C-alpha positions in Angstrom: -178.0 -118.9 166.3 -178.7 -120.1 162.7 -176.4 -119.6 159.8 -178.3 -116.6 158.4 -178.0 -114.7 161.6 -174.3 -115.6 161.9 -173.6 -114.5 158.4 -175.3 -111.2 159.2 -172.5 -110.7 161.8 -169.8 -111.1 159.1 -167.4 -108.2 158.7 -167.7 -106.0 155.6 -164.2 -106.3 154.1 -163.4 -104.9 150.7 -161.8 -107.5 148.5 -163.4 -110.5 150.1 -166.8 -112.2 149.8 -167.8 -113.9 153.1 -169.4 -117.3 152.5 -170.1 -118.7 155.9 -168.8 -118.9 159.5 -166.3 -121.6 160.1 -166.2 -121.5 163.9 -166.0 -119.3 167.0 -164.3 -119.5 170.3 -164.4 -117.5 173.5 -162.6 -114.5 171.9 -162.4 -115.0 168.2 -164.4 -116.2 165.2 -163.4 -117.4 161.8 -165.1 -116.9 158.4 -164.7 -118.7 155.1 -164.3 -116.1 152.3 -163.4 -115.8 148.6 -160.8 -113.1 147.9 -160.8 -110.9 144.8 -157.0 -111.0 144.7 -156.0 -113.7 142.2 -152.6 -114.1 144.0 -154.4 -115.5 147.1 -155.9 -119.0 147.3 -159.4 -119.5 145.9 -160.8 -119.7 149.5 -159.3 -118.3 152.7 -160.1 -118.1 156.3 -160.5 -114.8 158.0 -159.9 -114.7 161.8 -161.0 -111.7 163.9 -161.7 -110.9 167.5 -165.4 -111.1 168.5 -167.0 -107.8 169.3 -167.0 -108.4 173.1 -163.2 -109.1 173.0 -162.1 -106.4 170.6 -161.4 -104.0 173.6 -159.5 -106.6 175.6 -155.8 -105.6 175.4 -154.5 -109.1 176.2 -156.6 -110.8 173.5 -155.7 -108.1 171.0 -152.0 -108.7 171.8 -152.4 -112.4 171.3 -154.0 -112.0 167.9 -151.2 -109.6 166.9 -148.6 -112.1 168.1 -150.3 -114.9 166.1 -150.2 -112.8 163.0 -146.5 -111.8 163.5 -145.4 -115.4 164.1 -147.5 -116.7 161.3 -145.7 -114.4 158.9 -142.3 -115.2 160.3 -142.3 -118.9 160.8 -142.2 -120.6 157.4 -142.5 -124.4 157.5 -144.3 -127.1 155.6 -146.5 -127.9 158.6 -147.1 -124.4 160.0 -150.2 -122.7 158.7 -148.9 -119.4 157.2 -150.6 -116.1 157.8 -151.1 -114.7 154.3 -151.8 -111.2 155.4 -152.7 -109.1 158.5 -155.3 -106.5 157.8 -156.9 -104.0 160.1 -160.6 -103.8 160.6 -162.1 -101.2 163.1 -158.8 -100.9 164.8 -158.4 -104.6 165.4 -156.1 -107.0 163.4 -157.8 -109.5 161.0 -155.7 -112.5 159.9 -156.0 -113.9 156.4 -155.2 -117.6 156.4 -155.3 -120.5 153.9 -158.5 -122.4 154.3 -157.9 -125.9 155.7 -160.6 -128.2 154.5 -160.3 -130.7 157.3 -160.5 -130.8 161.1 -158.6 -131.5 164.3 -156.3 -134.5 164.4 -158.4 -136.4 166.9 -161.4 -136.3 164.5 -159.4 -137.1 161.3 -160.5 -140.5 159.8 -158.4 -141.3 156.7 -159.6 -143.8 154.2 -157.9 -147.1 153.1 -157.4 -148.2 149.5 -161.0 -149.4 149.4 -162.5 -146.1 150.6 -163.3 -147.3 154.1 -162.4 -145.2 157.2 -159.4 -146.6 159.1 -160.1 -147.9 162.6 -158.1 -149.4 165.5 -154.3 -149.7 165.2 -154.3 -148.5 161.6 -156.1 -145.3 162.5 -153.7 -144.7 165.5 -150.7 -145.2 163.2 -151.9 -142.7 160.6 -152.6 -140.1 163.3 -149.2 -140.6 165.0 -147.5 -140.2 161.6 -149.3 -136.9 161.3 -148.3 -136.0 164.9 -144.6 -136.5 164.0 -145.1 -133.9 161.2 -146.4 -131.5 163.9 -143.3 -132.2 166.0 -141.1 -131.2 163.1 -143.0 -127.9 162.9 -142.6 -127.3 166.6 -138.8 -127.9 166.3 -138.7 -125.3 163.6 -140.5 -122.8 165.9 -138.1 -123.7 168.7 -135.1 -123.1 166.5 -136.4 -119.6 166.1 -136.8 -119.2 169.9 -140.6 -119.6 169.8 -142.5 -122.0 172.2 -146.1 -122.7 171.2 -147.5 -123.4 174.7 -150.9 -124.5 173.4 -150.4 -127.8 171.5 -153.7 -129.6 171.5 -155.9 -131.4 169.0 -157.8 -128.3 167.9 -154.6 -126.5 167.1 -153.3 -129.4 164.8 -155.5 -129.5 161.7 -155.4 -132.2 159.1 -156.6 -131.5 155.6 -158.2 -133.8 153.1 -154.8 -134.9 151.8 -153.7 -135.9 155.2 -151.4 -132.9 155.6 -150.9 -131.6 159.1 -151.1 -127.9 159.9 -150.0 -126.4 163.3 -152.0 -123.3 164.0 -152.6 -120.6 166.6 -149.4 -119.1 168.0 -151.4 -116.6 170.1 -150.0 -117.9 173.4 -146.5 -118.5 172.1 -143.4 -117.0 173.7 -141.6 -114.8 171.1 -138.2 -113.4 172.1 -138.5 -110.7 169.3 -141.9 -109.4 170.4 -142.1 -105.9 171.8 -144.6 -107.1 174.4 -144.1 -110.4 176.2 -146.7 -112.5 178.0 -148.6 -110.8 180.8 -149.1 -112.4 184.2 -152.5 -113.8 183.3 -151.3 -115.1 179.9 -148.4 -116.9 181.5 -150.8 -119.5 183.0 -153.2 -119.7 180.1 -153.5 -122.8 177.9 -155.3 -126.1 177.8 -155.3 -127.3 181.4 -155.0 -131.0 180.6 -152.0 -130.4 178.3 -150.1 -128.1 180.7 -146.7 -129.3 181.7 -145.9 -129.6 185.4 -143.4 -126.7 185.3 -146.3 -124.5 184.0 -148.7 -125.7 186.6 -146.1 -125.1 189.3 -146.0 -121.4 188.3 -142.8 -121.4 186.3 -144.5 -120.6 183.0 -142.3 -117.7 182.2 -139.5 -120.3 181.9 -141.4 -122.2 179.2 -139.0 -124.0 177.0 -139.2 -126.5 174.1 -139.6 -129.2 176.7 -143.0 -127.6 177.5 -144.2 -128.3 174.0 -142.6 -131.8 174.1 -144.7 -132.6 177.1 -147.8 -131.4 175.2 -146.8 -133.8 172.3 -146.7 -136.6 174.8 -150.2 -135.6 176.1 -151.5 -135.5 172.5 -149.9 -138.9 171.6 -151.4 -140.4 174.8 -154.8 -139.0 174.0 -154.8 -140.2 170.4 -154.0 -143.7 171.7 -156.3 -143.9 174.8 -159.1 -141.5 173.7 -158.5 -139.3 176.8 -155.7 -137.3 178.2 -153.4 -138.9 180.8 -154.7 -136.7 183.7 -158.2 -135.6 184.4 -159.9 -134.0 187.4 -163.3 -132.8 188.6 -161.8 -129.4 189.2 -158.9 -127.6 187.9 -157.1 -127.8 191.2 -157.6 -131.6 191.3 -156.3 -131.9 187.7 -153.2 -129.8 188.5 -152.4 -131.9 191.6 -152.4 -135.0 189.4 -150.2 -133.4 186.8 -147.8 -132.4 189.5 -147.7 -135.6 191.5 -149.4 -138.5 189.9 -147.9 -141.0 187.4 -149.9 -141.3 184.2 -152.0 -144.5 183.9 -150.2 -147.1 181.7 -151.4 -147.0 178.1 -150.9 -150.8 177.8 -153.7 -151.2 180.4 -156.1 -149.1 178.3 -155.2 -149.9 174.7 -154.7 -153.1 172.8 -152.1 -153.5 170.0 -150.0 -150.6 170.9 -147.0 -150.1 168.6 -143.9 -151.5 170.4 -142.1 -148.7 172.1 -144.9 -146.1 172.0 -145.6 -146.3 175.7 -142.0 -145.8 176.6 -141.7 -142.8 174.4 -144.9 -141.2 175.6 -144.1 -141.7 179.3 -140.7 -140.1 178.7 -142.3 -137.1 177.1 -144.6 -136.9 180.1 -141.8 -136.9 182.7 -142.2 -134.4 185.5 -138.5 -133.4 184.9 -138.1 -131.4 181.6 -134.5 -132.6 181.4 -135.7 -136.2 181.2 -138.0 -135.7 178.2 -136.8 -136.2 174.6 -134.2 -133.4 174.2 -136.1 -131.7 171.4 -139.3 -132.0 169.3 -137.1 -133.2 166.5 -135.9 -136.1 168.6 -139.5 -136.9 169.6 -140.4 -137.0 165.9 -137.4 -139.3 165.1 -138.3 -141.7 167.9 -141.9 -141.7 167.0 -141.1 -142.5 163.4 -138.9 -145.4 164.5 -141.6 -146.7 166.8 -144.1 -146.6 163.8 -141.5 -148.3 161.6 -141.3 -151.2 164.1 -138.1 -150.1 165.8 -139.0 -149.6 169.4 -137.1 -146.9 171.3 -134.2 -148.3 173.3 -134.6 -148.2 177.1 -133.3 -149.6 180.3 -135.3 -150.4 183.5 -135.6 -147.3 185.7 -139.0 -147.2 187.4 -142.3 -148.2 185.7 -140.6 -147.8 182.3 -137.2 -146.9 181.1 -136.4 -143.2 181.3 -132.9 -143.1 180.0 -131.9 -144.3 176.6 -129.2 -143.1 174.2 -131.2 -140.0 173.5 -130.7 -139.0 177.1 -127.0 -139.5 176.5 -127.2 -137.1 173.6 -129.2 -134.7 175.7 -126.5 -134.8 178.4 -123.9 -134.1 175.7 -126.0 -131.2 174.5 -126.2 -129.9 178.1 -122.4 -130.2 178.5 -122.0 -128.2 175.2 -124.5 -125.6 176.5 -122.6 -125.4 179.8 -119.3 -124.9 178.0 -121.0 -122.2 175.9 -122.2 -120.5 179.1 -118.7 -120.6 180.6 -117.3 -119.2 177.4 -119.9 -116.5 177.4 -119.2 -115.6 181.0 -115.5 -115.3 180.2 -116.3 -113.1 177.3 -118.6 -110.9 179.4 -115.8 -110.5 182.0 -113.2 -109.7 179.3 -115.4 -107.3 177.4 -115.4 -105.1 180.5 -111.8 -104.4 179.7 -111.2 -101.7 177.1 -109.4 -102.2 173.8 -109.5 -104.4 170.8 -108.6 -107.6 172.7 -112.0 -107.9 174.3 -113.8 -107.3 171.0 -111.7 -110.0 169.3 -112.5 -112.5 172.1 -116.2 -111.7 171.7 -116.1 -112.2 168.0 -114.2 -115.5 168.3 -116.6 -116.8 170.9 -119.6 -116.1 168.6 -117.8 -117.7 165.6 -116.9 -120.7 167.7 -120.5 -121.2 168.8 -121.7 -120.9 165.2 -119.1 -123.4 164.0 -120.0 -125.9 166.7 -123.6 -125.6 165.8 -122.9 -126.0 162.1 -120.9 -129.2 162.8 -124.1 -130.6 164.3 -126.0 -129.9 161.1 -127.9 -126.9 162.4 -127.6 -124.3 159.6 -130.2 -121.8 161.1 -128.6 -121.9 164.5 -125.1 -121.3 163.1 -126.4 -118.4 160.9 -128.0 -116.9 164.0 -124.6 -116.8 165.7 -122.9 -115.3 162.6 -125.6 -112.7 162.2 -125.2 -111.7 165.9 -121.4 -111.5 165.3 -122.1 -109.2 162.2 -124.3 -106.9 164.3 -121.7 -106.6 167.0 -118.7 -106.3 164.7 -120.1 -104.8 161.5 -116.7 -103.9 160.0 -115.2 -107.3 160.4 -115.5 -109.6 157.3 -115.1 -112.9 159.2 -118.8 -113.5 160.1 -119.6 -113.1 156.4 -116.9 -115.7 155.5 -118.3 -118.0 158.1 -121.8 -117.6 156.7 -120.4 -118.3 153.2 -118.8 -121.5 154.4 -122.1 -122.5 156.1 -124.2 -121.9 153.0 -121.7 -123.8 150.8 -122.0 -126.8 153.1 -125.7 -126.8 152.5 -125.2 -126.3 148.7 -126.8 -122.8 148.8 -124.3 -121.5 146.3 -126.1 -118.2 145.6 -126.1 -117.2 149.2 -122.5 -118.4 149.7 -121.4 -116.1 146.8 -123.3 -113.2 148.3 -121.6 -113.7 151.6 -118.2 -113.7 150.0 -119.0 -110.5 148.2 -120.1 -108.9 151.5 -116.7 -109.9 153.1 -114.9 -108.4 150.1 -116.8 -105.2 150.4 -115.4 -104.9 153.9 -111.8 -105.1 152.6 -111.2 -108.9 153.0 -109.0 -110.1 150.2 -106.9 -106.9 150.2 -103.2 -107.4 150.7 -103.4 -110.9 152.3 -100.4 -112.2 150.5 -97.6 -111.0 148.1 -95.2 -108.1 148.1 -96.4 -104.6 147.0 -96.3 -104.2 143.3 -95.8 -107.9 142.6 -98.2 -110.5 141.2 -99.8 -111.9 144.3 -100.3 -115.6 144.8 -103.6 -116.6 146.2 -103.5 -117.9 149.7 -105.4 -121.1 150.6 -108.0 -119.1 152.3 -108.5 -116.9 149.3 -108.6 -119.9 147.0 -111.2 -121.5 149.2 -113.6 -118.6 149.1 -112.8 -118.0 145.4 -114.2 -121.5 144.9 -117.3 -120.8 147.0 -118.0 -117.7 144.9 -117.5 -119.6 141.7 -120.0 -122.3 142.6 -122.9 -120.1 141.4 -121.5 -119.4 137.9 -118.7 -121.8 137.0 -118.7 -125.1 138.9 -115.6 -126.6 137.1 -113.5 -123.6 138.0 -114.9 -123.8 141.6 -113.6 -127.4 141.7 -110.1 -126.3 140.6 -110.0 -123.6 143.2 -111.2 -125.8 146.0 -108.7 -128.5 145.0 -105.9 -126.0 145.1 -107.0 -124.6 148.5 -107.2 -128.1 150.0 -103.9 -129.1 148.5 -102.3 -126.1 150.2 -104.3 -126.6 153.5 -105.7 -130.1 153.8 -107.0 -129.4 157.3 -109.6 -126.9 156.2 -112.8 -127.8 158.0 -115.7 -128.7 155.8 -113.9 -128.1 152.5 -113.9 -131.7 151.4 -117.6 -132.0 151.8 -118.2 -129.0 149.6 -115.8 -130.3 147.0 -117.4 -133.8 147.0 -120.9 -132.3 146.4 -119.6 -130.2 143.5 -117.8 -133.2 141.9 -120.9 -135.3 142.3 -123.0 -132.6 140.6 -120.5 -132.6 137.7 -120.7 -136.4 137.5 -117.0 -136.7 138.1 -117.4 -139.9 140.0 -113.8 -141.0 140.2 -112.8 -137.5 141.5 -115.6 -137.5 144.0 -114.6 -141.0 145.3 -111.0 -139.8 145.7 -112.3 -136.8 147.7 -114.3 -139.1 150.0 -111.2 -141.2 150.6 -109.2 -138.1 151.5 -112.0 -136.9 153.7 -112.2 -140.2 155.5 -108.4 -140.2 156.1 -108.7 -136.7 157.6 -111.4 -137.7 160.2 -110.7 -139.4 163.4 -112.4 -142.8 163.9 -114.8 -141.4 166.6 -115.6 -138.3 164.7 -119.4 -138.3 164.2 -119.0 -137.7 160.5 -116.8 -140.7 159.9 -119.8 -143.1 159.7 -121.5 -140.7 157.2 -118.5 -140.6 155.0 -118.2 -144.3 155.1 -121.8 -144.6 153.9 -121.1 -142.2 151.1 -118.1 -144.3 150.1 -120.3 -147.4 149.9 -122.8 -145.5 147.8 -120.1 -144.3 145.4 -119.1 -148.0 145.0 -122.7 -148.9 144.0 -123.5 -150.4 147.4 -126.5 -148.3 148.1 -128.3 -150.8 150.3 -125.3 -151.4 152.6 -124.9 -147.7 152.9 -128.6 -147.3 154.0 -128.2 -150.2 156.5 -125.1 -148.5 158.0 -126.9 -145.2 158.5 -130.0 -146.9 159.9 -127.8 -148.9 162.3 -126.2 -145.6 163.4 -129.6 -144.2 164.2 -130.2 -146.9 166.7 -126.6 -147.3 167.9 -124.4 -145.8 170.5 -124.5 -142.0 170.6 -120.7 -141.6 170.2 -121.1 -142.9 166.7 -124.1 -140.9 165.6 -123.6 -138.9 162.5 -124.9 -135.3 162.7 -128.7 -135.5 162.6 -129.4 -133.4 159.5 -126.8 -135.0 157.3 -128.0 -138.4 158.3 -131.6 -137.8 157.4 -130.8 -135.9 154.2 -128.5 -138.6 152.9 -130.7 -141.5 154.0 -133.6 -139.9 152.2 -131.6 -139.5 149.0 -130.3 -143.1 149.2 -133.7 -144.5 149.9 -135.0 -142.6 146.9 -132.4 -144.2 144.7 -133.6 -147.6 145.9 -137.2 -146.7 145.1 -138.4 -146.8 148.7 -140.4 -143.7 148.4 -142.3 -143.7 151.7 -139.1 -144.2 153.7 -137.3 -141.6 151.7 -140.1 -139.1 152.2 -140.0 -139.7 156.0 -136.2 -139.1 156.2 -136.3 -136.0 154.0 -139.0 -134.4 156.1 -137.0 -135.1 159.2 -134.1 -133.3 157.5 -136.3 -130.3 156.8 -137.4 -130.4 160.4 -133.8 -129.4 161.2 -133.2 -127.1 158.2 -136.5 -126.0 156.6 -134.7 -124.1 153.9 -132.6 -127.1 152.7 -133.0 -126.9 148.9 -131.6 -130.4 148.3 -134.2 -132.1 150.6 -137.0 -130.1 149.1 -135.9 -131.1 145.6 -135.6 -134.8 146.6 -139.1 -134.6 148.0 -140.1 -133.3 144.6 -138.6 -136.3 143.0 -140.6 -138.5 145.4 -143.7 -136.8 144.2 -142.6 -137.1 140.6 -142.0 -140.9 141.0 -145.6 -141.1 142.3 -146.8 -139.2 139.2 -147.8 -136.2 141.3 -146.5 -133.5 138.9 -148.2 -130.7 140.9 -146.5 -131.8 144.1 -143.1 -132.2 142.3 -143.3 -128.7 140.8 -144.3 -127.3 144.2 -141.3 -128.8 145.9 -139.0 -127.8 143.0 -140.2 -124.2 143.2 -139.6 -124.2 147.0 -136.1 -125.4 146.4 -135.5 -122.7 143.8 -136.8 -120.1 146.2 -133.9 -121.0 148.5 -131.3 -121.7 145.7 -132.4 -119.9 142.5 -129.9 -121.7 140.2 -130.2 -125.2 141.6 -129.6 -127.6 138.8 -131.5 -130.5 140.3 -134.6 -128.4 140.9 -134.5 -127.0 137.3 -134.0 -130.5 136.1 -137.1 -131.6 138.0 -139.2 -128.8 136.6 -138.0 -129.6 133.1 -138.9 -133.2 133.5 -142.3 -132.3 134.7 -142.7 -130.1 131.7 -141.8 -133.1 129.5 -144.4 -135.2 131.3 -147.0 -132.4 130.7 -146.2 -132.7 127.0 -144.6 -129.3 127.0 -141.1 -130.0 125.5 -140.6 -126.3 124.6 -140.8 -125.3 128.2 -138.5 -128.2 129.2 -135.9 -127.1 126.6 -136.0 -123.5 127.9 -135.5 -124.6 131.5 -132.7 -127.0 130.6 -130.7 -124.6 128.3 -130.9 -121.4 130.4 -128.8 -122.8 133.3 -126.5 -125.5 131.8 -123.5 -123.2 131.4 -123.0 -123.1 135.1 -121.6 -126.6 135.1 -123.3 -128.4 138.0 -125.8 -130.8 136.6 -125.0 -129.7 133.1 -124.8 -133.3 131.8 -128.2 -134.1 133.2 -129.7 -130.8 131.9 -128.3 -131.5 128.5 -129.9 -135.0 128.5 -133.3 -133.4 129.3 -132.7 -130.9 126.5 -132.0 -133.8 124.2 -135.2 -135.5 125.3 -137.2 -132.3 124.7 -135.8 -131.9 121.3 -136.5 -135.5 120.5 -140.2 -135.0 121.4 -140.3 -131.8 119.4 -139.1 -133.8 116.4 -141.8 -136.3 116.9 -144.3 -133.5 116.9 -142.8 -132.0 113.7 -143.1 -135.4 112.0 -146.7 -135.6 113.0 -147.2 -132.3 111.2 -145.3 -133.6 108.1 -142.4 -131.3 108.7 -139.7 -133.9 108.1 -137.0 -131.4 107.3 -137.7 -129.6 110.6 -137.7 -133.0 112.4 -134.4 -133.9 111.0 -132.9 -130.6 112.3 -134.4 -131.2 115.8 -133.0 -134.7 115.9 -129.5 -133.5 115.0 -129.8 -131.0 117.9 -131.1 -133.8 120.1 -128.2 -136.1 119.6 -125.7 -133.2 120.1 -127.2 -132.7 123.6 -127.9 -136.3 124.4 -125.4 -138.4 122.4 -126.3 -141.6 124.3 -129.9 -141.9 123.1 -130.0 -144.9 120.7 -133.5 -144.1 119.5 -132.6 -140.5 118.7 -129.6 -141.6 116.6 -131.7 -144.2 114.8 -134.5 -141.7 114.1 -131.9 -139.1 112.8 -130.3 -141.8 110.5 -133.7 -142.8 109.2 -134.7 -139.2 108.4 -131.5 -138.6 106.5 -131.9 -141.8 104.6 -135.6 -141.5 103.7 -136.4 -137.7 103.8 -133.3 -135.7 103.1 -131.3 -138.2 101.0 -128.0 -137.5 102.9 -126.7 -141.0 102.6 -123.2 -140.5 104.0 -124.6 -138.6 107.0 -127.3 -141.2 107.4 -124.7 -144.0 107.4 -122.7 -142.2 110.1 -125.8 -141.9 112.2 -126.7 -145.6 111.7 -123.2 -146.5 112.8 -123.5 -144.5 116.0 -126.8 -146.3 116.7 -125.1 -149.6 116.1 -122.3 -148.8 118.4 -124.7 -147.8 121.2 -126.7 -150.9 120.8 -123.6 -153.1 121.0 -122.1 -151.1 123.9 -124.9 -149.4 125.8 -124.0 -146.6 128.3 -123.6 -147.7 131.8 -126.0 -146.5 134.5 -124.9 -145.0 137.7 -125.1 -147.8 140.3 -128.5 -147.8 142.0 -130.1 -145.6 139.3 -133.3 -146.6 137.6 -133.1 -146.9 133.8 -134.9 -144.3 131.7 -137.5 -145.6 129.2 -135.1 -145.1 126.2 -132.7 -147.6 127.8 -135.1 -150.4 126.8 -134.2 -150.1 123.1 -130.7 -151.3 123.9 -131.8 -154.9 124.5 -134.3 -155.2 121.6 -132.9 -157.3 118.7 -135.5 -156.0 116.3 -134.1 -152.5 116.7 -130.6 -153.8 115.8 -132.1 -155.4 112.7 -133.5 -152.0 111.6 -130.1 -150.4 112.2 -128.2 -153.0 110.1 -130.7 -152.8 107.2 -130.3 -149.0 107.2 -126.6 -149.2 107.5 -126.4 -151.6 104.5 -128.6 -149.4 102.3 -127.0 -146.1 103.1 -123.4 -147.4 102.8 -124.3 -148.9 99.5 -126.0 -145.7 98.2 -123.0 -143.6 99.3 -120.6 -145.8 97.3 -119.1 -147.6 100.3 -119.2 -151.2 98.9 -117.0 -152.8 101.5 -118.9 -151.1 104.3 -122.2 -152.2 102.8 -121.0 -155.8 102.5 -119.8 -155.8 106.1 -123.2 -154.5 107.2 -125.0 -157.2 105.2 -122.8 -160.0 106.6 -123.5 -158.7 110.1 -127.2 -158.6 109.4 -127.3 -162.2 108.2 -125.5 -163.3 111.3 -127.9 -161.3 113.4 -130.9 -162.8 111.7 -129.5 -166.4 111.7 -131.3 -167.3 108.4 -134.8 -166.0 109.5 -136.6 -163.1 108.0 -136.9 -159.9 110.0 -139.5 -160.0 112.7 -141.0 -156.6 111.7 -143.0 -156.5 108.5 -141.8 -153.0 107.7 -138.2 -154.1 108.1 -138.7 -156.9 105.6 -140.0 -154.4 103.0 -137.1 -152.0 103.7 -134.6 -154.9 103.3 -136.3 -156.1 100.0 -136.0 -152.6 98.6 -132.4 -152.3 99.7 -131.5 -155.6 98.1 -133.4 -155.0 94.9 -132.1 -151.4 94.3 -128.5 -151.9 95.7 -126.1 -150.0 93.4 -123.3 -152.4 94.3 -123.8 -155.2 91.8 -122.2 -158.0 93.9 -124.5 -157.2 96.8 -127.7 -157.0 94.8 -129.9 -160.0 95.6 -133.1 -160.0 93.5 -134.2 -163.5 94.5 -134.0 -162.7 98.2 -135.9 -159.4 97.6 -138.6 -161.4 95.7 -138.9 -163.9 98.6 -139.2 -161.1 101.2 -141.8 -159.3 99.1 -144.0 -162.4 98.8 -144.4 -162.9 102.5 -148.2 -162.7 103.4 -147.6 -160.1 106.1 -145.6 -157.9 103.6 -148.4 -158.2 101.0 -151.0 -157.2 103.6 -148.9 -154.2 104.5 -148.6 -153.2 100.8 -152.4 -153.5 100.4 -153.1 -151.3 103.5 -150.6 -148.5 103.1 -149.9 -146.2 100.1 -146.2 -145.7 100.9 -145.7 -149.4 101.2 -147.4 -149.9 97.8 -144.9 -147.4 96.3 -142.0 -149.3 97.7 -143.4 -152.6 96.3 -143.7 -151.1 92.8 -140.1 -149.9 92.9 -138.9 -153.3 94.0 -140.9 -155.1 91.4 -139.6 -152.7 88.7 -136.0 -153.4 89.8 -136.6 -157.2 89.8 -138.2 -157.1 86.3 -135.3 -155.0 84.9 -132.7 -157.0 86.6 -130.8 -153.8 87.2 -130.6 -151.5 90.2 -133.2 -148.7 90.2 -132.5 -145.5 92.2 
């Protein structure tokens, strides 16, 4: 059928203009359309059931399921469903248009515009596959198993961004209607896991999708799936009983460790596969980075490495949780409050254990379940507040504390009736969490008081450390790390992470990175919690300027906690460092969607506004939120930078008075900017005639040049730091200081400035022609008789470069006339 006939089949849908058919399958077809709604992307894809499938209840159910999950699962690598419409009684999905194709057809280009081939092409595709694994892990965290992972359901757009699509066959624990008997064995035959082929599809688990990742990785490397057959029965027999052919026998130049990882993912026993899609992504990234997965000889290739040890530990924890749950079920059959209390404690314990492993979403799920079962108890809300605070989601932490207070928590915990009640350590702690959103310095005081009274409070030092770091209280933050390290046992998984943070605080960023990377490949008993390791590694690598490695670690962190605002913001900084302002702002906005008052995200948006030459917007962003405390110093610096740029614009418009006012506001916000102080001093000297104020500003500039502000260890210098090392800038400062001190009647101060200037120049004239002219004018017109030097002024004026400047510029010619008049009169001329 040609394009014209196909377009004639297009649905008539108000609000959309159908452009062409994108594709069709056995039951559905997809159209490219332009929406009238300006809030939607410029082009979208519309997915509907084909006419012959519209009355099929199972296919209708699958499309509805796909729409529901596409709206619920929010992840950077899951294609969202923008809307679900109804057309002729059947759902129609509105999706973003992905201008690309399946991963196995994706051919990225190198720096010369040539399509990648061979090992380079495989590496690029496997990097993209690791992104898909992160998306699957997010789905698994929500209880969803995809069940149809294959090349056509993993699209790659023109920017190389992976999109996991089509959750029509997924298992969804929240769905009203579960898989039917026929749906349970549907999927792509060559990618079906052995347990599915064996008829246990209703027990599909994340391991089922991990198997499919192994099939996809194998196919990308070998160009064919691991198992094939002339008939479906023959294929299934091989999946159940045959060993996959060795990749090394089919493919040259395999990345070291890839074959071992793929064969573990293809293990017949789900328990022997990587324990999660996240762990598969981690190991694949290490393989691609040249760090082959550890293994020991057990059959054709190693099947057990330290990841299996972690998996066993996870199974032990799961078994313990089941035993605890069984005990709770038995006890809840008894009447009374005791059984309800045990049930609540079990749920909170499960949540706390999950949180300690860095899984925010899993912990919150347990706390939400506790809230639903025990709606009048404030403790699940307090547990949620603690969890949010540990992930720096201060707005949500504050809301959770308020919810606990609404249920009566905080009433009558301590103190005698009628007396002023002292706050208990628990109250102080949650007071601090609530203050994080509005008054970070007060939050620090409250948390310090809580920890002083109860040093054993779990997680409190981590929250306090992050707050102190945000306030740039580096000494306090380092002391908190020391106290935290002392609290932890040597084999506590967090001890290595805290040690890395201590190294970073001491300026040893590279050793901190090496420590965490070594932990990743080391014994499982020492492994820091996965999320925190990835998040902090990403941040540290970013400080070192290793942008690709930082991006990889931050995406792995988001694979565990997709809503982590800090990782999103740091990905925005990666984009900003690459001069990708659009990407930087996109990540900053995603971070702010999860944490509306996040200082770092606001700072990033303000910096992007500066780079877009919009200092007014940068100033607004920086000043609206600085009162909160966290990040205030950085926000004030950005505000100072914005005001400085606005002053430059005012100067360009000949508004020198307005520029002077803006510069005064700039140095008030950013008192360490040498160039702002110098510009302010010059304006007061030349344009407003405020000689005493100008001299004070020149003195501040001189002090900054002699004793520049220290950078935080590992931080890259900002452009304005370059002025601190330029001797010509110091010459300008000393000339201005001499002239303004003399004009304000400070003869001794002017003499001191002139002596320092002569020492600085070492007998040579100033390097800058304009500086020579300014010095000649200052010497010829100096009101302090003993400091006036007409001969030196004459010599400076007769320099060829100075004469050329006078001939070319009207203002320079005016200065020359003033100098010559003073020389001729032999008296100072003001």
